C-alpha positions in Angstrom: 0.1 0.0 -0.2 1.6 3.4 -1.0 2.1 5.8 2.1 2.1 9.4 1.4 3.4 12.1 3.8 0.0 13.0 4.8 -0.8 9.7 5.9 2.1 8.9 7.2 2.1 11.7 9.7 -1.4 11.4 10.8 -1.3 7.6 11.5 2.0 7.9 13.1 0.5 10.6 15.4 -2.5 8.4 16.0 -0.2 5.3 17.1 1.8 7.4 19.5 -1.3 8.5 21.4 -2.3 5.3 22.9 0.0 4.8 26.1 -2.2 5.6 28.6 -5.1 3.2 27.4 -2.4 0.4 27.1 -1.1 1.4 30.3 -4.3 1.1 32.2 -5.4 -2.4 30.7 -2.4 -4.1 30.0 0.6 -2.6 32.0 0.1 -3.9 35.6 -0.8 -7.4 34.0 2.7 -8.6 33.1 6.5 -7.6 32.5 7.2 -7.1 28.7 11.1 -7.0 29.4 13.1 -9.4 27.5 9.6 -11.2 26.2 8.6 -12.3 22.8 4.8 -11.0 22.0 2.3 -11.5 19.9 -0.1 -9.1 18.8 -3.4 -10.4 17.4 -4.9 -7.7 15.2 -2.0 -5.5 15.1 -3.5 -2.8 12.5 -1.4 0.0 12.2 0.9 -1.0 14.8 -0.2 0.6 18.1 0.4 -2.2 20.3 3.5 -3.1 18.7 5.2 0.8 19.4 4.1 0.3 23.0 5.7 -3.1 23.9 9.1 -2.1 22.1 8.8 0.9 24.3 8.5 -1.4 27.3 11.4 -3.3 26.3 10.0 -6.6 24.6 12.8 -8.7 23.0 10.6 -9.1 19.9 6.9 -8.2 18.8 5.4 -10.1 16.0 2.1 -8.6 14.9 -0.7 -10.1 12.7 -3.8 -8.7 11.1 -6.1 -9.4 8.0 -5.0 -6.2 6.1 -1.9 -5.6 4.3 1.1 -5.4 6.6 2.9 -1.9 6.9 5.8 -1.1 8.6 6.6 2.4 7.9 4.1 3.7 10.5 6.0 1.8 13.7 9.4 2.8 11.6 8.5 6.3 11.8 7.0 6.4 15.2 10.3 4.7 16.5 12.5 7.4 14.7 10.5 10.4 16.1 11.3 9.0 19.6 15.1 8.2 18.8 14.5 4.7 19.0 15.1 3.6 15.3 17.3 0.9 16.4 14.4 -1.3 17.7 12.7 -1.4 14.2 14.7 -4.8 13.8 12.7 -6.1 16.8 9.2 -6.3 15.2 7.9 -8.5 12.1 4.2 -7.9 10.6 2.3 -10.6 8.8 -1.0 -10.3 6.9 -3.2 -12.9 8.4 -5.6 -14.0 11.4 -4.6 -16.6 13.9 -6.1 -19.5 12.2 -4.8 -18.7 8.7 -1.6 -17.1 9.2 1.6 -19.4 8.6 3.7 -21.0 11.9 5.4 -18.3 13.7 7.0 -20.2 16.5 5.8 -19.4 20.1 5.6 -16.3 22.1 5.8 -15.8 26.0 2.4 -13.3 25.8 0.0 -12.8 23.3 -2.0 -9.6 23.4 -5.1 -8.4 21.4 -6.7 -4.8 22.2 -10.1 -3.8 20.6 -10.1 -6.5 18.2 -12.2 -9.1 19.3 -15.4 -7.1 19.1 -14.9 -7.6 15.1 -13.9 -11.2 15.0 -16.2 -13.8 13.3 -15.5 -17.4 14.7 -14.7 -16.4 18.0 -14.0 -19.9 19.4 -12.0 -20.9 16.2 -9.9 -18.0 16.7 -9.3 -18.6 20.2 -8.3 -22.1 19.8 -6.1 -21.2 17.0 -3.7 -19.4 19.7 -2.9 -22.7 21.2 -0.2 -23.1 18.9 1.6 -19.9 19.7 1.9 -20.6 23.3 4.5 -23.0 25.0 3.7 -26.0 26.7 4.5 -24.5 30.1 3.9 -20.6 30.8 2.5 -18.1 28.4 -0.9 -16.2 28.8 -3.3 -14.4 26.5 -4.3 -10.7 27.4 -7.4 -9.7 25.8 -9.0 -6.1 26.0 -12.0 -5.5 23.8 -14.4 -2.1 24.0 -17.1 -1.0 23.1 -19.1 -4.2 22.8 -22.1 -3.5 20.0 -25.0 -3.3 22.8 -23.0 -0.7 24.5 -23.9 2.9 24.1 -20.8 3.4 21.8 -21.1 -0.2 20.5 -21.9 1.3 16.8 -18.4 2.8 16.4 -20.1 5.7 14.6 -20.3 9.6 15.2 -23.8 9.2 16.5 -25.3 9.3 20.0 -25.3 6.8 22.7 -27.5 3.8 21.9 -28.7 5.6 18.5 -28.0 2.4 16.8 -30.5 0.4 18.7 -33.0 3.2 19.3 -33.6 4.9 15.8 -34.2 3.3 12.5 -31.3 1.7 10.5 -32.1 4.1 7.6 -32.0 7.1 10.0 -28.6 6.1 10.9 -27.2 5.2 7.5 -28.4 8.6 6.6 -26.3 10.3 9.0 -23.0 8.6 8.4 -20.5 7.9 5.6 -20.7 5.2 3.2 -17.5 3.7 4.7 -18.5 4.0 8.2 -21.8 2.2 7.2 -19.9 -0.3 5.6 -17.8 -1.1 9.0 -20.8 -0.8 11.0 -22.8 -3.5 9.1 -19.9 -5.9 8.2 -17.1 -5.1 10.5 -19.1 -5.8 14.0 -19.9 -9.5 15.3 -22.6 -8.3 18.0 -20.8 -10.2 20.7 -22.1 -9.8 24.3 -20.0 -10.9 27.5 -22.0 -14.0 27.6 -21.1 -14.8 24.1 -17.6 -14.4 24.7 -17.5 -16.3 27.7 -19.1 -19.1 25.9 -16.2 -19.0 23.2 -13.5 -19.2 25.8 -15.4 -22.1 27.3 -15.8 -24.0 24.1 -12.0 -23.2 23.2 -10.8 -25.1 26.4 -9.4 -22.2 27.8 -8.8 -21.5 31.7 -10.1 -18.1 32.6 -7.7 -16.7 35.2 -9.4 -13.0 35.5 -12.2 -11.1 34.2 -12.6 -7.3 34.3 -15.3 -5.3 32.8 -15.7 -1.7 31.8 -19.0 -0.2 32.7 -20.7 1.9 30.0 -19.7 5.6 30.3 -23.4 6.6 29.5 -24.9 4.5 32.3 -26.8 7.7 33.8 -28.5 7.9 30.8 -29.9 4.3 30.4 -33.1 4.9 32.2 -34.1 7.8 30.1 -33.5 5.3 26.9 -35.1 2.2 28.4 -38.3 2.5 26.8 -37.1 2.9 23.3 -34.7 0.0 23.4 -36.0 -3.1 21.1 -37.6 -5.9 23.5 -35.4 -8.8 24.5 -32.3 -6.9 24.9 -30.9 -7.5 28.4 -29.9 -4.6 30.7 -26.4 -6.2 31.5 -25.5 -6.0 27.8 -26.8 -2.5 27.3 -24.6 -1.1 30.1 -21.6 -3.1 29.9 -18.8 -1.1 27.3 -15.9 -3.6 27.5 -14.5 -6.7 28.7 -10.8 -7.3 29.9 -9.4 -10.9 31.0 -6.4 -13.2 31.2 -6.4 -16.6 29.5 -4.3 -19.9 29.6 -4.7 -23.4 28.0 -4.5 -25.9 30.8 -1.1 -27.2 29.6 0.5 -23.4 29.9 -0.4 -23.6 33.6 
């Protein structure tokens, strides 16, 4: 993919802005110093950059779209860390389809699992990337589809559930509408945990992020379609640590 100067500058600035988020949801869970890390859904390289800053020995990213090293390389150069560029690789693919990459000390996925189809299959596919003993999977995913911002669109809280789809489509770009309709899996916490169970994983910890607009839930309640559960409507995100039995 050709990268012009404007795109390079914008995306480099974007991936450098995520330190506080990653520190909050991942920073206290593990020490990256000297570790090999696999990032599932690496995108432009936000988590790759963060992990290299934290001292990871090597970071491998996988993502369905074309890999593009320029953004991480530029960000490292701007921070005087250009020598770390040899410590990361990017691969196009998904956990079930990517070639054999060896094993890793840690697997991380940030804001990706609300987009993945075949949750259980993708979780099962991570087993081959972990050693016989040790190794952990760390996931944070937000916002979930039924949360107030789960639409990933520039519209108001829960409007994807309380207004007609035609009205939503008329207010967003064609690209945003396409992503909304085709890029979200409608996952709830119950669906995610069932996929974890079916994949044979052990849940070592579980955290939730309550919806930031929960105070507005009651005012919207009568407008929600019937059958939706309050827990799903008021839960924005999930964080967890997972392991396969042989990792323990």
